[in-house]
C-alpha positions in Angstrom: 11.8 103.5 84.0 14.8 101.1 83.7 15.8 99.3 80.4 15.6 95.8 81.9 14.8 93.1 79.4 13.6 89.8 80.8 15.0 86.5 79.5 12.5 83.8 78.5 12.8 82.1 81.9 12.5 85.4 83.8 9.5 86.4 81.7 7.8 83.1 82.4 8.5 83.6 86.1 7.2 87.2 86.2 4.0 86.4 84.2 3.1 83.2 86.1 -0.2 83.5 87.9 0.9 81.1 90.7 0.5 82.3 94.3 4.2 81.4 95.1 6.8 81.7 92.4 10.4 80.5 92.7 13.3 81.5 90.3 16.4 79.3 90.6 19.6 79.7 88.7 23.4 80.2 88.7 25.2 83.1 90.2 25.3 86.2 88.0 22.2 85.2 86.1 20.1 88.3 87.0 17.7 86.7 89.5 17.6 89.5 92.0 17.3 92.1 89.2 14.3 90.2 87.8 12.7 90.2 91.2 13.2 93.9 91.7 11.5 94.6 88.4 8.7 92.1 89.2 7.9 94.0 92.4 7.6 97.3 90.5 5.5 95.7 87.8 3.4 93.9 90.4 2.7 97.3 92.1 1.4 98.8 88.9 -1.1 96.0 88.5 -2.8 96.7 91.8 -6.3 98.0 91.2 -6.7 101.7 92.2 -8.9 102.7 95.1 -11.6 105.3 95.0 -9.0 108.1 95.0 -7.1 106.6 92.1 -4.2 105.3 94.2 -2.7 101.9 93.7 -1.5 100.9 97.2 0.9 97.9 97.8 3.4 96.9 100.5 6.0 94.2 100.0 8.2 92.5 102.5 11.8 91.9 101.3 13.6 89.3 103.5 17.1 88.0 103.6 18.8 85.7 106.1 21.1 88.3 107.7 21.3 92.1 107.9 24.7 92.2 106.2 23.5 90.2 103.2 20.4 92.4 103.0 22.5 95.6 103.1 25.3 94.6 100.8 23.4 92.7 98.1 19.6 93.0 98.1 19.3 96.7 99.0 22.2 97.6 96.7 20.6 95.9 93.8 17.3 97.7 94.4 18.7 101.2 94.6 20.9 100.6 91.6 17.9 100.0 89.4 15.4 102.2 91.3 17.2 105.1 93.0 15.1 106.6 95.8 16.0 110.1 94.7 14.3 109.5 91.4 11.4 107.2 92.2 10.6 108.1 95.8 12.4 108.2 99.1 14.2 105.9 101.6 13.4 106.0 105.3 16.5 104.5 107.0 14.9 104.2 110.4 12.2 101.9 109.1 14.5 100.3 106.4 11.7 101.0 104.0 11.6 102.4 100.4 8.6 104.5 99.5 8.1 104.7 95.7 5.5 106.9 94.0 4.8 106.7 90.2 2.1 108.3 88.1 0.8 106.0 85.3 -0.5 107.1 81.9 -4.1 106.6 83.0 -3.4 109.3 85.7 -3.6 106.8 88.6 -0.8 106.9 91.2 1.3 103.9 92.3 2.2 104.1 96.0 4.3 101.1 97.0 6.3 100.4 100.2 9.2 98.0 100.2 10.1 96.9 103.7 13.5 95.2 104.1 13.8 92.8 107.0 16.8 90.6 108.0 16.0 87.4 109.8 19.2 86.9 111.9 17.6 87.5 115.3 14.4 86.3 117.0 13.2 89.9 117.2 13.6 90.3 113.4 11.5 87.2 112.9 8.8 88.3 115.3 8.7 91.7 113.5 8.3 90.0 110.1 5.6 87.7 111.3 3.5 90.6 112.7 3.4 92.8 109.5 0.7 93.0 106.9 1.7 93.0 103.2 0.5 92.6 99.7 3.4 90.3 98.8 6.7 88.9 99.7 10.2 88.6 98.1 12.5 86.1 99.7 16.0 86.8 98.4 18.3 83.7 98.3 15.5 81.7 99.8 17.4 78.5 100.3 18.8 80.2 103.4 15.4 80.9 104.9 14.1 78.5 107.5 10.9 76.7 106.4 9.0 77.7 109.5 9.8 81.4 108.8 8.7 81.0 105.2 5.4 79.4 106.2 4.8 82.2 108.7 5.7 84.9 106.2 3.2 83.5 103.7 0.5 84.1 106.2 1.3 87.8 106.3 0.6 88.4 102.6 -2.8 89.2 101.1 -3.3 91.5 104.1 -2.7 94.9 102.5 -4.3 97.1 101.3 -7.3 96.8 103.5 -10.7 95.9 102.0 -11.8 99.5 102.2 -9.2 100.2 99.5 -10.3 97.1 97.5 -7.9 94.5 99.1 -4.9 93.0 97.3 -5.5 92.5 93.6 -2.6 90.1 93.2 -1.3 88.7 96.5 1.5 86.1 96.8 5.2 85.6 97.1 8.3 85.4 94.9 11.6 83.7 95.8 14.9 83.6 94.1 17.8 81.3 94.9 20.9 79.5 93.9 20.1 75.8 94.0 19.5 74.2 97.4 21.0 70.9 98.6 19.2 67.7 97.9 17.0 66.3 100.7 16.1 69.7 102.0 12.8 71.4 102.5 13.5 73.7 99.6 14.5 70.9 97.2 11.3 69.0 98.0 9.2 72.1 97.4 10.9 72.8 94.1 10.9 69.2 92.8 7.2 68.6 93.9 5.7 72.1 94.2 2.2 72.5 95.7 -0.5 73.3 93.1 -0.3 77.0 93.8 3.5 77.2 93.3 5.5 77.5 90.1 9.2 76.8 89.8 11.3 78.3 87.1 14.9 77.2 86.6 17.4 79.2 84.5 19.7 77.6 82.0 23.2 76.5 83.3 26.0 79.1 82.9 28.5 76.4 82.0 28.1 73.0 80.4 30.5 70.0 79.9 32.7 70.4 76.8 31.2 67.4 75.0 27.7 68.8 75.5 28.9 72.1 74.0 30.3 70.2 71.0 27.0 68.4 70.5 24.9 71.5 70.9 26.9 73.9 68.7 28.7 71.5 66.4 32.0 73.3 67.0 34.8 73.6 69.5 34.3 76.2 72.3 36.5 79.2 72.5 39.6 78.6 74.5 39.0 81.5 76.9 35.6 80.0 78.0 37.1 76.7 79.3 36.9 75.8 83.0 38.6 72.8 84.7 37.2 71.5 88.0 39.3 69.9 90.8 38.1 66.6 89.4 39.7 67.5 86.0 36.4 67.8 84.2 36.3 70.4 81.5 33.4 72.8 81.2 32.8 75.8 79.0 30.6 78.8 79.2 27.2 78.4 77.4 26.3 81.6 75.6 22.7 80.6 75.9 22.7 81.3 79.6 20.7 84.1 81.1 22.4 87.5 81.4 25.2 86.6 79.0 25.3 90.1 77.4 25.5 91.8 80.8 28.5 89.9 82.3 32.2 90.2 81.6 33.1 87.3 79.3 35.7 86.1 81.8 33.3 86.1 84.8 32.4 82.4 84.7 35.9 81.1 83.7 37.5 83.0 86.5 34.8 82.1 89.0 34.7 78.4 88.2 38.4 77.5 87.5 39.7 75.1 90.0 36.5 74.8 91.9 35.0 71.5 93.2 32.3 69.7 91.3 29.8 70.5 94.1 30.5 74.2 93.7 30.1 74.1 89.9 26.9 72.0 90.3 25.2 74.6 92.5 26.6 78.0 91.4 27.3 77.5 87.7 25.1 74.6 86.5 21.8 75.2 88.3 21.8 71.8 89.9 20.9 70.7 93.5 23.8 70.4 95.9 24.8 67.0 97.0 23.2 65.7 100.2 25.1 64.0 103.0 25.2 60.2 102.6 26.0 57.9 99.8 27.1 59.1 96.4 24.7 58.9 93.6 24.9 55.6 91.7 25.1 57.4 88.3 27.2 60.3 89.5 29.9 59.9 86.8 27.7 58.8 83.9 24.3 60.6 83.9 24.5 64.2 82.6 21.5 66.5 82.8 22.7 68.5 79.9 23.3 65.5 77.7 20.7 62.9 78.7 17.5 64.9 79.2 15.0 66.0 76.5 11.6 67.3 77.4 10.1 66.9 74.0 10.8 63.2 73.5 8.1 61.1 71.8 8.3 57.4 70.8 8.3 56.4 67.1 4.9 55.1 66.1 5.7 52.0 64.2 4.9 48.3 64.7 8.6 47.5 64.1 9.5 49.6 67.2 7.5 48.4 70.1 7.7 49.9 73.6 9.8 48.1 76.2 8.4 48.2 79.8 10.9 47.6 82.6 8.9 46.3 85.6 9.8 45.9 89.2 7.5 43.8 91.4 6.8 44.0 95.1 4.5 46.2 97.2 6.0 49.3 95.6 5.7 48.3 91.9 7.2 50.5 89.2 7.2 50.4 85.5 9.5 52.4 83.2 8.5 52.7 79.6 11.1 53.1 76.8 11.8 52.4 73.2 14.8 51.5 71.0 14.4 54.0 68.1 15.3 53.5 64.5 18.6 55.5 64.9 19.6 53.2 67.8 18.8 55.6 70.7 17.1 54.3 73.8 14.5 56.8 75.0 12.5 56.8 78.2 9.0 58.2 77.6 6.9 57.2 80.7 6.7 55.7 84.1 4.0 54.3 86.4 4.8 54.1 90.1 2.6 52.9 93.0 2.8 52.3 96.7 1.5 49.4 98.8 -0.1 47.7 95.8 0.0 44.1 94.6 0.9 43.3 91.0 -2.7 42.3 90.0 -4.1 45.6 91.2 -1.2 47.6 89.8 -1.6 46.0 86.4 -5.3 46.5 86.2 -5.7 49.9 87.8 -2.4 51.7 87.0 -0.3 50.2 84.3 -3.0 49.2 81.7 -4.9 52.5 82.0 -1.7 54.5 81.6 -0.7 52.6 78.5 -4.2 52.9 77.0 -4.2 56.7 77.7 -0.7 57.6 76.5 0.2 54.9 74.0 -3.0 53.4 72.7 -1.7 52.6 69.2 1.6 51.0 70.3 2.6 47.4 70.8 4.8 46.7 73.8 6.4 43.9 75.8 7.6 43.7 79.4 11.1 43.2 80.8 10.3 42.2 84.4 12.2 41.4 87.5 13.4 37.8 86.9 12.2 36.9 90.4 8.7 37.4 89.2 8.9 34.1 87.2 8.6 32.3 90.6 5.4 31.6 92.4 5.8 34.0 95.3 3.1 36.7 95.1 -0.1 35.3 93.6 -0.6 31.8 95.1 -0.4 29.2 92.3 0.5 31.8 89.7 3.7 33.7 89.4 3.6 37.5 88.6 5.0 36.6 85.2 2.1 34.2 84.5 -0.4 36.8 85.6 1.1 39.3 83.2 0.9 36.8 80.3 -2.7 36.1 81.2 -3.3 39.9 80.8 -2.1 39.7 77.2 1.5 41.0 77.7 4.5 39.6 76.0 7.5 39.0 78.3 11.2 38.8 77.9 13.3 37.7 80.8 16.4 39.7 81.7 19.4 37.6 81.9 20.2 38.3 85.5 19.1 40.0 88.7 22.6 40.9 89.8 22.5 44.6 90.8 26.0 45.3 89.7 25.4 43.9 86.2 22.0 45.7 86.0 23.6 49.0 86.9 26.4 48.5 84.4 23.8 47.9 81.6 22.3 51.4 82.3 25.8 52.9 82.5 26.7 51.5 79.1 23.7 53.2 77.6 24.6 56.5 79.3 28.2 56.4 78.1 27.4 55.2 74.5 26.7 57.5 71.6 24.9 57.4 68.3 26.9 59.4 65.8 27.3 62.7 67.7 24.2 62.1 69.9 23.9 60.4 73.2 22.5 56.9 73.0 20.2 57.4 76.1 17.6 60.1 76.5 14.9 60.6 79.1 11.9 62.9 79.1 11.9 64.4 82.6 8.2 65.4 82.4 7.0 61.9 81.4 9.3 60.1 83.9 10.0 62.5 86.8 10.8 60.0 89.5 13.1 58.0 87.3 14.8 61.3 86.3 15.3 62.2 89.9 16.9 58.8 90.6 19.3 59.3 87.7 20.1 62.8 88.9 21.2 61.7 92.4 18.3 60.4 94.5 19.4 56.8 93.8 22.4 56.4 96.0 24.9 53.8 97.4 24.5 52.7 100.9 27.0 53.9 103.5 28.0 52.5 106.9 27.3 54.1 110.2 30.3 56.4 109.7 28.9 57.7 106.4 31.6 55.7 104.4 31.0 53.7 101.3 30.5 50.0 102.0 32.9 47.5 100.6 30.1 45.6 98.9 28.3 48.3 96.9 24.6 48.2 97.3 22.0 50.9 96.4 19.8 52.3 99.1 16.2 51.0 99.0 13.9 54.0 98.8 11.1 55.5 96.7 13.5 56.0 93.7 15.1 52.5 93.8 12.0 50.8 92.4 11.7 52.7 89.1 15.5 52.5 88.9 15.3 48.7 89.2 12.7 48.8 86.4 15.0 50.9 84.3 17.8 48.4 84.8 15.6 45.5 83.6 14.8 47.5 80.5 18.5 48.2 79.9 19.4 44.6 80.3 17.0 43.5 77.6 17.9 46.3 75.1 21.6 46.2 75.9 21.6 42.4 75.8 20.3 42.2 72.3 17.0 40.4 73.1 14.8 43.0 71.5 14.2 41.4 68.0 13.7 37.9 69.4 11.2 39.0 71.9 9.0 41.3 69.8 8.6 39.8 66.4 5.0 40.3 65.3 3.0 37.1 66.0 5.6 35.6 68.3 4.6 33.8 71.5 5.5 35.2 74.9 9.1 34.4 75.8 9.3 32.4 79.0 11.5 29.6 80.3 10.2 26.2 81.4 11.7 23.4 83.4 10.4 20.0 84.5 9.3 21.7 87.7 7.2 24.3 86.0 7.8 28.0 85.5 11.2 29.2 86.5 
């Protein structure tokens, strides 16, 4: 058997019990090799029939015959040569492998390779019966074909041989573009899917310095067409099996879009407006999955809150070392503020942060009587026991600048802004690129810059109110223990 050793990401992918498993990563990261070995491992886990034979059949699909022949098939036979492990029947484009296990049972597995570049190929694929499926470079596979192929697994072996012990599908891919079927599946996977993303092969030079506390070797540096400097991260998968100049030579002089997809394991840019935080948010620098707030009465939570029928709350904290961390979010659709507060926000805070004190930085428009008859949303929140601090403005440009200042600032050698992507996934998606500038009918940036209103804009507005309060220096005045809620009055009432 081969001497393949799985990386932590590959191991997690291979051992997942999800029905559909997706492995995403940079080029050269060993994704296809991991899938080859997973098929063989998968075949050995099939329960033997009455004759002691473990029967499996796997469909291996790629978008075109040329890709299948020059890449997928080549990788398979490189690791599992037919002359050693079985035989290859060219007329059927099928590998037949036979192995005897230590328990004296025999593995008999068929690997059928199918290109999908003609309607006949697709019809053939959708008529076969298999144990499982491997979709190689799956971002190129049409969603309708994928759905059809998933109906062909769990069909072999027949029930007289015990049926499939472990049916399902595996897919590997470089990262798809934003706003595609594959991106939506990977960002919000169905409950029987699991998605496993490999570490980036290259990282920005400032991230390298923060991570390793030293300068990167000169021969690992890469400069993009936008004059951004990256360097190879030795923590990437398959580091020991690649030439050390592979990524520097591959990435040098390439566009940011190329580097995002093929070297950094990030989604490609969608058509349309540029991401609002395109130049300031950095996934390597600003995300930390293990973030937890500091439990101290002197460091309350700040809740940025956007009103409307799609209310959103983003929960953060100014920590003792001066960092601003985002540790939660609550987002709803078609819900008034009173219901949102009572059925969503309060239960979330009680469940996740029961011992914390907190205050709200709301949309300044909520201080006007517009949603709850004689009471403004701000008055309602006060009646529910919340302390409020009013952001100094509702100007989108100033709000966005407040977030950008946090993103660009540092604390010693650490970033000033961090977000937990598991606790605030929609806000994270907005920062990563879902929150975009509007374009005109020709797809050009508008002269007056204005973000698109979509499902990500509401938590992003909430984040901006939070940033205005923390960045504006209002924290201490608003949250002293025993202080009254901070609101403004005029002779006309609440303003």
